[in-house]
Residue frames relative to the residue before (quaternion, step in Angstrom):
aa qw qx qy qz dx dy dz
M 1.0000 0.0000 0.0000 0.0000 0.00 0.00 0.00
D 0.2702 -0.7855 0.5254 0.1841 3.61 -0.79 0.86
F 0.2403 -0.7592 0.5883 0.1405 3.47 -1.11 0.85
F 0.2377 -0.7533 0.6039 0.1066 3.49 -1.07 0.87
A 0.2422 -0.7150 0.6286 0.1872 3.63 -1.01 0.81
F 0.2075 -0.7554 0.6123 0.1070 3.49 -0.89 1.04
V 0.1170 -0.8172 0.5643 -0.0082 3.57 -0.52 1.23
K 0.4167 -0.6978 0.5275 0.2472 3.61 -0.72 1.03
P 0.4815 -0.6795 0.4713 0.2904 3.59 -0.90 0.97
K 0.5046 -0.6475 0.4751 0.3169 3.55 -0.91 0.87
N 0.0978 -0.7677 0.6333 -0.0003 3.41 -1.08 1.11
E 0.3796 -0.7701 0.4629 0.2203 3.56 -0.25 1.24
L 0.6182 0.5566 -0.3543 0.4272 3.66 1.10 -0.71
E 0.7092 0.4655 -0.2519 0.4658 3.60 1.24 -0.73
S 0.5499 0.6650 -0.3638 0.3508 3.56 1.27 -0.59
A 0.5029 -0.6522 0.4779 0.3054 3.55 -1.04 0.88
P 0.5136 -0.6633 0.4486 0.3081 3.53 -0.94 0.75
D 0.5838 -0.6131 0.4212 0.3254 3.49 -1.14 0.67
S 0.3449 -0.7897 0.4464 0.2412 3.55 -0.21 1.19
K 0.6109 0.5686 -0.3627 0.4145 3.60 1.10 -0.77
Q 0.6493 0.5402 -0.3394 0.4141 3.65 1.12 -0.74
N 0.7013 0.4962 -0.2466 0.4485 3.50 1.29 -0.66
V 0.5811 0.5507 -0.3580 0.4805 3.60 1.35 -0.20
P 0.3546 -0.7511 0.5187 0.2025 3.62 -0.64 1.09
F 0.4665 -0.6984 0.4730 0.2662 3.58 -0.92 0.89
V 0.0445 -0.7853 0.6175 -0.0052 3.56 -0.72 1.07
P 0.4391 -0.7175 0.4836 0.2419 3.58 -0.61 1.25
E 0.5258 -0.6567 0.4156 0.3458 3.74 -0.89 0.63
E 0.6437 0.4967 -0.3797 0.4413 3.54 1.04 -0.37
M 0.5533 0.6162 -0.3920 0.4006 3.64 1.15 -0.01
W 0.8042 0.1563 -0.0914 0.5661 3.65 1.20 -0.38
I 0.1505 -0.7689 0.6156 0.0844 3.48 -1.32 0.42
K 0.3922 -0.7353 0.5155 0.1994 3.58 -1.05 0.80
C 0.3571 -0.7311 0.5277 0.2441 3.61 -0.69 0.93
P 0.3474 -0.7734 0.4706 0.2444 3.62 -0.63 0.98
K 0.6149 0.5448 -0.3628 0.4398 3.56 1.19 -0.09
C 0.8411 0.1689 -0.0770 0.5080 3.59 0.74 -1.01
N 0.4190 -0.7565 0.3918 0.3142 3.57 1.50 0.01
T 0.4259 0.7017 -0.4723 0.3213 3.56 1.18 0.44
L 0.4026 -0.6941 0.5494 0.2331 3.52 -0.95 0.92
L 0.1107 -0.8020 0.5866 -0.0221 3.58 -0.67 1.22
L 0.4416 -0.6463 0.5488 0.2934 3.58 -1.13 0.87
T 0.5697 -0.6110 0.4505 0.3149 3.60 -0.91 0.96
T 0.6535 0.5159 -0.3130 0.4569 3.62 0.96 -0.97
D 0.6261 0.5394 -0.3058 0.4729 3.63 0.98 -0.77
M 0.6189 0.5565 -0.3027 0.4644 3.48 1.03 -1.00
E 0.7446 0.4360 -0.2724 0.4258 3.54 0.66 -1.04
E 0.6241 0.5249 -0.3303 0.4752 3.53 1.17 -0.64
N 0.7208 0.3938 -0.2529 0.5112 3.64 1.13 -0.50
L 0.5748 -0.6237 0.3736 0.3755 3.64 1.11 0.56
R 0.5781 -0.5814 0.3746 0.4329 3.65 1.11 0.71
V 0.5076 0.5915 -0.4844 0.3973 3.55 0.77 0.94
C 0.4993 -0.6402 0.4646 0.3535 3.78 -0.77 0.83
T 0.3969 -0.7437 0.4937 0.2137 3.50 -0.93 1.01
K 0.6578 0.4782 -0.3275 0.4810 3.56 1.29 -0.10
C 0.8474 0.1755 -0.0734 0.4957 3.62 0.51 -1.03
G 0.5272 -0.6813 0.3880 0.3278 3.65 1.23 -0.10
H 0.3593 0.7475 -0.4925 0.2638 3.58 1.26 0.22
H 0.2894 -0.7822 0.5309 0.1500 3.49 -0.91 0.98
F 0.2747 -0.7588 0.5708 0.1514 3.54 -0.51 1.29
R 0.6097 -0.5361 0.4366 0.3876 3.57 -1.30 0.31
M 0.1897 -0.7358 0.6332 0.1472 3.56 -1.17 0.55
D 0.4001 -0.6493 0.5605 0.3227 3.57 -1.20 0.36
A 0.7200 -0.4782 0.2915 0.4099 3.52 -1.33 0.41
K 0.6915 0.4956 -0.2954 0.4347 3.50 0.83 -0.85
Q 0.6282 0.5129 -0.3482 0.4702 3.57 1.08 -0.63
R 0.6690 0.4723 -0.3239 0.4738 3.63 1.10 -0.76
I 0.6158 0.5114 -0.3860 0.4585 3.61 0.95 -0.53
E 0.6544 0.5019 -0.3533 0.4416 3.58 0.83 -0.73
M 0.6648 0.5049 -0.3260 0.4437 3.62 1.08 -0.79
L 0.7530 0.3969 -0.2482 0.4625 3.65 0.91 -0.73
A 0.7052 0.4710 -0.2983 0.4380 3.59 0.85 -0.92
D 0.5551 -0.5576 0.4948 0.3690 3.61 -1.24 0.45
C 0.6319 -0.5809 0.3230 0.3987 3.54 -0.91 0.67
D 0.8722 0.0139 -0.0464 0.4867 3.60 -1.01 0.98
T 0.4874 0.6410 -0.4433 0.3937 3.62 1.14 0.78
F 0.5809 0.6093 -0.3851 0.3782 3.62 1.03 -0.41
V 0.0427 -0.7596 0.6489 -0.0047 3.57 -0.89 1.10
E 0.3342 -0.7613 0.5281 0.1728 3.61 -0.57 1.15
H 0.2224 -0.7455 0.6179 0.1137 3.53 -1.18 0.75
D 0.8798 0.1154 -0.0635 0.4567 3.62 -1.24 0.55
A 0.1380 0.8292 -0.5228 0.1415 3.59 1.10 0.88
E 0.6638 0.5336 -0.3235 0.4124 3.59 1.12 -0.59
L 0.5404 0.6014 -0.3990 0.4325 3.62 1.25 -0.20
T 0.0964 0.7872 -0.5957 0.1273 3.65 -0.51 1.32
S 0.6147 -0.5393 0.4445 0.3656 3.52 -1.30 0.31
S 0.0541 -0.7532 0.6555 0.0145 3.59 -1.24 0.59
N 0.5102 -0.6285 0.4832 0.3335 3.59 -1.23 0.42
I 0.0492 -0.8529 0.5191 0.0250 3.59 0.47 1.16
L 0.7111 0.4161 -0.2550 0.5062 3.65 1.08 -0.39
D 0.3552 -0.7355 0.4798 0.3204 3.58 1.31 -0.11
F 0.1866 0.8087 -0.5369 0.1516 3.57 0.85 0.95
P 0.5613 -0.6623 0.3777 0.3220 3.55 -0.75 0.93
G 0.8610 0.1617 -0.1262 0.4653 3.65 -0.74 0.95
Y 0.4140 0.7403 -0.4158 0.3281 3.46 1.57 0.00
D 0.6683 0.5335 -0.3166 0.4104 3.48 0.87 -1.03
K 0.6219 0.5473 -0.3255 0.4558 3.67 1.08 -0.73
K 0.6906 0.5243 -0.2648 0.4219 3.44 1.06 -0.95
L 0.6221 0.5222 -0.3086 0.4950 3.40 1.27 -0.80
E 0.6237 0.5437 -0.3493 0.4398 3.56 0.98 -0.82
K 0.6536 0.5153 -0.2976 0.4677 3.62 0.94 -1.06
A 0.6664 0.5393 -0.2945 0.4223 3.58 0.93 -0.91
R 0.6154 0.5504 -0.3089 0.4721 3.55 1.10 -0.84
E 0.5674 0.5752 -0.4386 0.3935 3.66 0.99 -0.38
K 0.7300 0.4079 -0.2295 0.4981 3.66 1.17 -0.54
A 0.7924 -0.0513 0.0896 0.6012 3.64 1.09 -0.77
N 0.5388 -0.6382 0.4537 0.3106 3.52 -1.24 0.39
E 0.7846 -0.1093 0.0428 0.6088 3.54 1.12 -0.50
S 0.6227 -0.6034 0.3544 0.3500 3.59 -1.28 0.28
V 0.7352 0.2211 -0.2162 0.6032 3.62 1.34 0.45
I 0.1123 -0.7314 0.6631 0.1131 3.40 -1.25 0.51
C 0.1025 -0.8089 0.5783 -0.0262 3.47 -0.81 1.30
G 0.2823 0.7465 -0.5744 0.1820 3.61 -1.06 0.68
E 0.4611 -0.6483 0.5193 0.3119 3.58 -1.30 -0.32
C 0.0506 0.7839 -0.6172 0.0455 3.52 -1.23 0.50
L 0.4502 -0.6020 0.5656 0.3391 3.52 -1.39 -0.08
M 0.1079 -0.7257 0.6770 0.0577 3.39 -1.26 0.96
D 0.7989 -0.1198 0.0163 0.5892 3.58 -0.27 1.24
G 0.7496 -0.3787 0.2169 0.4977 3.60 0.96 0.65
V 0.6172 0.5504 -0.3389 0.4486 3.59 1.22 -0.42
K 0.3516 -0.7339 0.5419 0.2099 3.51 -0.76 1.12
T 0.0307 0.8235 -0.5537 0.1201 3.54 -0.78 1.22
V 0.3489 -0.6819 0.5918 0.2512 3.57 -1.10 0.61
L 0.0941 -0.8081 0.5800 -0.0423 3.62 -0.56 1.21
C 0.0279 0.7746 -0.6318 -0.0015 3.53 -1.00 1.00
V 0.0508 -0.8215 0.5679 -0.0010 3.60 -0.63 1.00
M 0.3635 -0.7490 0.5289 0.1647 3.55 -0.72 1.11
E 0.3081 -0.7926 0.5178 0.0931 3.58 -1.13 0.82
A 0.3170 -0.7768 0.5130 0.1814 3.63 -0.29 1.16
G 0.5730 0.6131 -0.3685 0.4000 3.61 1.11 -0.74
F 0.7292 0.3956 -0.2413 0.5036 3.62 1.04 -0.58
M 0.8076 -0.2483 0.1258 0.5200 3.57 -0.27 1.36
M 0.6093 -0.5747 0.3633 0.4081 3.68 0.95 0.84
G 0.6340 -0.5884 0.3254 0.3822 3.60 0.94 0.96
S 0.2433 0.7947 -0.5152 0.2093 3.60 1.14 0.57
M 0.4132 -0.7269 0.5030 0.2190 3.54 -1.06 0.87
G 0.0108 -0.7854 0.6177 -0.0380 3.49 -0.64 1.13
T 0.7341 -0.4228 0.2491 0.4693 3.63 -1.08 -0.07
A 0.6015 0.5342 -0.3412 0.4863 3.61 1.08 -0.67
T 0.6266 0.5406 -0.3251 0.4576 3.64 0.88 -0.83
G 0.7131 0.4758 -0.2611 0.4438 3.53 0.76 -1.05
E 0.6285 0.5309 -0.3125 0.4748 3.50 1.09 -0.91
K 0.6598 0.5069 -0.3311 0.4450 3.61 0.73 -0.91
I 0.6925 0.4465 -0.3006 0.4803 3.65 0.75 -0.99
T 0.6350 0.5273 -0.3596 0.4352 3.62 0.92 -0.62
R 0.6496 0.5262 -0.2678 0.4790 3.51 1.05 -0.89
A 0.6127 0.5358 -0.3241 0.4821 3.58 1.13 -0.71
F 0.6940 0.4439 -0.2964 0.4831 3.58 0.84 -0.78
E 0.6076 0.5351 -0.3546 0.4678 3.65 1.09 -0.67
Y 0.6471 0.5014 -0.3111 0.4828 3.61 0.96 -0.77
A 0.6720 0.4739 -0.3296 0.4639 3.59 0.89 -0.82
T 0.6501 0.5047 -0.3539 0.4443 3.62 0.97 -0.75
E 0.6739 0.5137 -0.3018 0.4369 3.61 0.99 -0.77
N 0.7524 0.3550 -0.1653 0.5297 3.52 1.21 -0.67
R 0.3794 -0.7771 0.4262 0.2655 3.48 1.42 0.18
L 0.3592 0.7360 -0.4676 0.3327 3.45 0.81 1.20
P 0.4407 -0.6545 0.5000 0.3570 3.68 -0.96 0.32
V 0.3043 -0.7466 0.5724 0.1495 3.42 -1.34 0.50
I 0.0930 -0.7529 0.6497 0.0483 3.58 -1.02 0.89
V 0.0009 -0.7795 0.6264 0.0049 3.76 -0.71 0.90
C 0.2178 -0.7483 0.6203 0.0881 3.43 -0.98 1.12
T 0.1040 -0.8604 0.4943 0.0683 3.63 -0.36 0.98
V 0.1267 0.7142 -0.6859 0.0576 3.57 -1.28 0.70
S 0.2676 0.7848 -0.5174 0.2118 3.57 -0.49 1.10
G 0.3944 -0.6898 0.5570 0.2416 3.46 -1.39 0.44
G 0.6673 -0.4594 0.2951 0.5065 3.48 1.42 -0.08
A 0.7743 -0.3240 0.2832 0.4639 3.50 -1.45 -0.31
R 0.4804 -0.6749 0.5016 0.2492 3.62 -1.15 0.69
M 0.3552 -0.7863 0.4660 0.1960 3.57 -0.28 1.18
Q 0.6250 0.5654 -0.3258 0.4284 3.63 1.09 -0.62
E 0.7215 0.3652 -0.2653 0.5251 3.57 1.25 -0.07
G 0.4397 -0.7635 0.4303 0.1964 3.53 1.34 0.49
I 0.8618 -0.1478 0.1188 0.4704 3.50 -1.24 -0.71
L 0.5674 0.5942 -0.3708 0.4330 3.60 1.21 -0.56
S 0.6337 0.4902 -0.3344 0.4963 3.56 1.12 -0.69
L 0.6794 0.4756 -0.3312 0.4501 3.69 0.82 -0.87
M 0.5753 0.5756 -0.3956 0.4257 3.68 1.06 -0.56
Q 0.6056 0.5690 -0.4159 0.3694 3.76 0.95 -0.43
M 0.5390 0.6206 -0.4134 0.3917 3.45 1.25 -0.41
A 0.6890 0.4341 -0.2859 0.5051 3.65 0.92 -0.90
K 0.6575 0.5340 -0.3349 0.4128 3.63 0.90 -0.79
T 0.6716 0.4552 -0.2990 0.5024 3.60 0.93 -0.76
S 0.6106 0.5716 -0.3342 0.4344 3.54 0.99 -0.74
G 0.6434 0.5247 -0.2888 0.4768 3.56 1.06 -1.02
A 0.6694 0.4944 -0.2987 0.4673 3.59 0.94 -0.89
V 0.5906 0.5396 -0.3619 0.4787 3.62 1.10 -0.78
K 0.6728 0.5262 -0.3056 0.4209 3.65 0.80 -1.17
R 0.6729 0.4837 -0.3116 0.4650 3.64 0.83 -0.86
H 0.6441 0.5100 -0.3481 0.4514 3.59 1.05 -0.63
S 0.6343 0.5303 -0.2989 0.4766 3.52 1.20 -0.79
D 0.6466 0.5134 -0.3287 0.4585 3.53 0.95 -0.86
A 0.6547 0.4972 -0.3164 0.4734 3.66 1.07 -0.40
G 0.5336 -0.6811 0.3800 0.3270 3.54 1.35 0.17
L 0.5104 0.6602 -0.3962 0.3829 3.56 1.30 0.51
L 0.5474 -0.6598 0.4481 0.2534 3.57 -1.24 0.81
Y 0.0068 -0.7730 0.6343 -0.0060 3.53 -1.05 0.92
I 0.0664 -0.8025 0.5927 -0.0145 3.59 -0.70 1.10
T 0.1347 -0.7788 0.6058 0.0914 3.63 -0.89 0.79
V 0.1785 -0.7281 0.6578 0.0720 3.55 -1.28 0.76
L 0.1816 -0.7895 0.5830 0.0621 3.48 -0.43 1.32
T 0.0184 0.7834 -0.6209 0.0227 3.61 -0.79 1.06
D 0.6695 -0.5833 0.3290 0.3215 3.53 -1.29 0.65
P 0.6319 -0.4300 -0.6446 0.0144 1.60 -1.25 2.16
T 0.2165 -0.7404 0.6101 0.1809 3.57 -1.23 0.36
T 0.2240 0.8090 -0.5079 0.1931 3.59 -0.22 1.24
G 0.7641 0.3841 -0.2839 0.4335 3.62 -1.41 0.02
G 0.8758 -0.1602 0.1004 0.4441 3.47 -1.29 -0.70
V 0.5840 0.5373 -0.3869 0.4696 3.68 1.21 -0.37
T 0.6591 0.4454 -0.3464 0.4973 3.66 0.92 -0.70
A 0.6975 0.4749 -0.3012 0.4442 3.68 0.98 -0.61
S 0.7209 0.3686 -0.2425 0.5344 3.56 1.31 0.10
F 0.8842 -0.0236 0.0016 0.4666 3.54 -0.88 -1.01
A 0.4906 0.6608 -0.4236 0.3785 3.71 1.15 -0.29
M 0.8168 0.2571 -0.0957 0.5075 3.55 0.80 -1.01
E 0.5483 0.6097 -0.3939 0.4152 3.57 1.31 0.55
G 0.4136 0.7088 -0.4890 0.2956 3.64 1.27 0.14
D 0.5483 -0.5763 0.4889 0.3580 3.46 -1.34 0.44
I 0.7423 0.1129 -0.1027 0.6525 3.54 1.23 -0.54
I 0.1434 -0.7953 0.5878 0.0387 3.64 -0.90 0.93
L 0.0087 -0.7870 0.6169 -0.0023 3.56 -0.55 1.12
A 0.1274 -0.7738 0.6151 0.0815 3.57 -1.32 0.21
E 0.4952 -0.6190 0.5324 0.2972 3.49 -1.25 0.47
P 0.6167 -0.5491 0.3900 0.4074 3.68 -1.03 0.39
N 0.8695 0.1116 -0.0987 0.4709 3.58 -1.15 0.83
T 0.3385 0.7391 -0.5038 0.2921 3.56 1.14 0.68
L 0.3876 -0.6817 0.5670 0.2520 3.59 -1.06 0.74
V 0.0172 0.7872 -0.6123 0.0707 3.50 -0.64 1.19
A 0.2803 0.7847 -0.4886 0.2589 3.55 -0.31 1.30
F 0.3905 -0.6285 0.5806 0.3398 3.52 -1.26 0.04
A 0.7666 0.0722 -0.0285 0.6374 3.57 0.72 -0.98
G 0.5042 -0.6931 0.4288 0.2855 3.60 -0.84 0.93
P 0.6852 -0.5341 0.3125 0.3840 3.56 -1.17 0.47
R 0.6452 0.5382 -0.3381 0.4240 3.54 1.03 -0.68
V 0.6531 0.5079 -0.2988 0.4756 3.53 1.14 -0.71
I 0.6060 0.5228 -0.3561 0.4823 3.59 1.13 -0.69
E 0.6757 0.5273 -0.3037 0.4161 3.61 0.83 -1.01
Q 0.6586 0.4987 -0.2835 0.4871 3.49 1.08 -0.87
T 0.6847 0.4598 -0.2978 0.4808 3.59 0.90 -0.67
M 0.7591 0.3847 -0.2068 0.4827 3.64 0.87 -0.90
R 0.2289 -0.7792 0.5296 0.2448 3.55 1.34 -0.50
Q 0.5736 0.5161 -0.4405 0.4589 3.61 0.84 0.99
K 0.4855 -0.6424 0.5136 0.2964 3.51 -1.29 0.51
L 0.3430 -0.7550 0.5201 0.2048 3.53 -0.73 0.92
P 0.6257 -0.5633 0.3834 0.3797 3.55 -1.25 0.41
R 0.6165 -0.5346 0.4079 0.4095 3.58 -1.14 0.58
D 0.8355 0.1298 -0.1693 0.5064 3.59 -1.18 0.88
F 0.2123 0.7933 -0.5385 0.1888 3.65 1.09 0.46
Q 0.8538 0.1827 -0.1358 0.4682 3.50 -1.00 0.96
T 0.4315 0.6253 -0.5042 0.4106 3.75 1.24 0.18
S 0.6845 -0.4704 0.4041 0.3831 3.38 -1.45 0.35
E 0.6430 0.5096 -0.3232 0.4715 3.69 0.97 -0.81
F 0.6544 0.5112 -0.3176 0.4578 3.65 1.02 -0.77
V 0.7134 0.4373 -0.2505 0.4869 3.59 0.84 -0.89
L 0.5655 0.5264 -0.4075 0.4869 3.64 1.22 -0.17
Q 0.6187 0.5536 -0.3231 0.4543 3.48 0.98 -0.88
K 0.7503 0.3929 -0.2191 0.4844 3.58 0.94 -0.90
G 0.6038 -0.6276 0.3476 0.3473 3.70 1.32 0.33
F 0.5084 0.6372 -0.4716 0.3362 3.72 1.11 0.21
I 0.7784 0.2020 -0.1700 0.5696 3.69 0.96 -0.30
D 0.5217 -0.6802 0.4389 0.2693 3.62 -1.22 0.31
A 0.8053 -0.1004 0.0366 0.5832 3.59 1.09 -0.52
V 0.2777 -0.6852 0.6309 0.2352 3.48 -1.33 0.32
V 0.1224 -0.8208 0.5569 -0.0355 3.62 -0.55 1.23
S 0.3683 -0.7112 0.5480 0.2415 3.60 -0.80 0.98
R 0.6542 -0.5745 0.3331 0.3620 3.66 -1.07 0.65
D 0.6329 0.5692 -0.3140 0.4205 3.45 1.10 -0.74
M 0.7371 0.3678 -0.2048 0.5286 3.55 1.26 -0.58
L 0.4576 0.7542 -0.4201 0.2128 3.56 1.14 -0.13
K 0.6636 0.4718 -0.3192 0.4849 3.57 0.93 -0.81
K 0.6519 0.5239 -0.3209 0.4444 3.55 0.90 -0.81
T 0.6342 0.4892 -0.3203 0.5058 3.63 1.01 -0.70
L 0.6972 0.4479 -0.3425 0.4427 3.65 0.77 -0.82
V 0.6333 0.5270 -0.3529 0.4435 3.59 0.96 -0.60
K 0.6093 0.5432 -0.3428 0.4649 3.48 1.04 -0.85
L 0.6686 0.4797 -0.2963 0.4849 3.70 0.82 -1.03
L 0.6572 0.5062 -0.3576 0.4290 3.63 0.72 -0.71
K 0.6937 0.4502 -0.2753 0.4902 3.63 0.89 -0.93
M 0.6167 0.5665 -0.3335 0.4330 3.57 1.03 -0.72
H 0.7529 0.3370 -0.2116 0.5242 3.56 1.09 -0.67
G 0.7000 -0.5511 0.2480 0.3804 3.59 1.08 0.82
C 0.4121 0.6944 -0.4728 0.3528 3.59 1.21 0.34
K 0.1694 -0.8317 0.5239 0.0709 3.57 -0.23 1.22
E 0.5951 -0.5577 0.4445 0.3705 3.52 -1.28 0.50
A 0.5654 -0.6314 0.4419 0.2937 3.47 -1.16 0.65
A 0.5178 -0.6564 0.4301 0.3406 3.58 -0.87 0.73
Q 0.4234 -0.7282 0.4750 0.2546 3.54 -0.77 1.00
């Protein structure tokens, strides 16, 4: 017995509209997804809110220039030692190509200079995650050391915003030497009775944590910042133990007494200016 399929003739008036035609095209660069709450955020709203999620408060990473713009008074930042850049001093295989690629985003892993913060003259050093994850090479250590020496000579406070994956393995022991060199410059600045404040941002790890990042007279951190020498995965694999929840976040290390305060980004400049003036740092003469 034959069976016949009866198909209703297509009627364009009754057909469902093409859903794809009714969805407006939104370029990917116009929005960003928050990794904490999964909210889609307009890029313009993010920039206006200092790259902080408007729903859950998650702090996205900032590049060095964005952070300088946030902290320094308008058009007052003057960069020092911009010509100092990393080179392949040990002829490490493949390092030249990595440096070339890193320079597409930034010139070096730290920007140092002086600026006014609410009128207070300050030496400001800001590390750059876009350049090999803010790793500390010889140029990085030299620039930070010179910044402290300049501040000591001119009796100025220093603020350093850290973000780093640690010492740069491509420069070997010469990179590790920067821990001692920067620490010596910090000590001379301290012996002169001058103020040094560090601001830890996500992530601050390795040799930077083991040297100048944790040597500030006052140590601040942004919320949920990873602060560590060795990362949690390395520790768990070594100890074969599960670490506590939120281990090595800024809130965790605050609880353990390693830092002085966790400060949200919208309050950071106000807090720094208050600390500068509280410690006798006066406004520059007009």
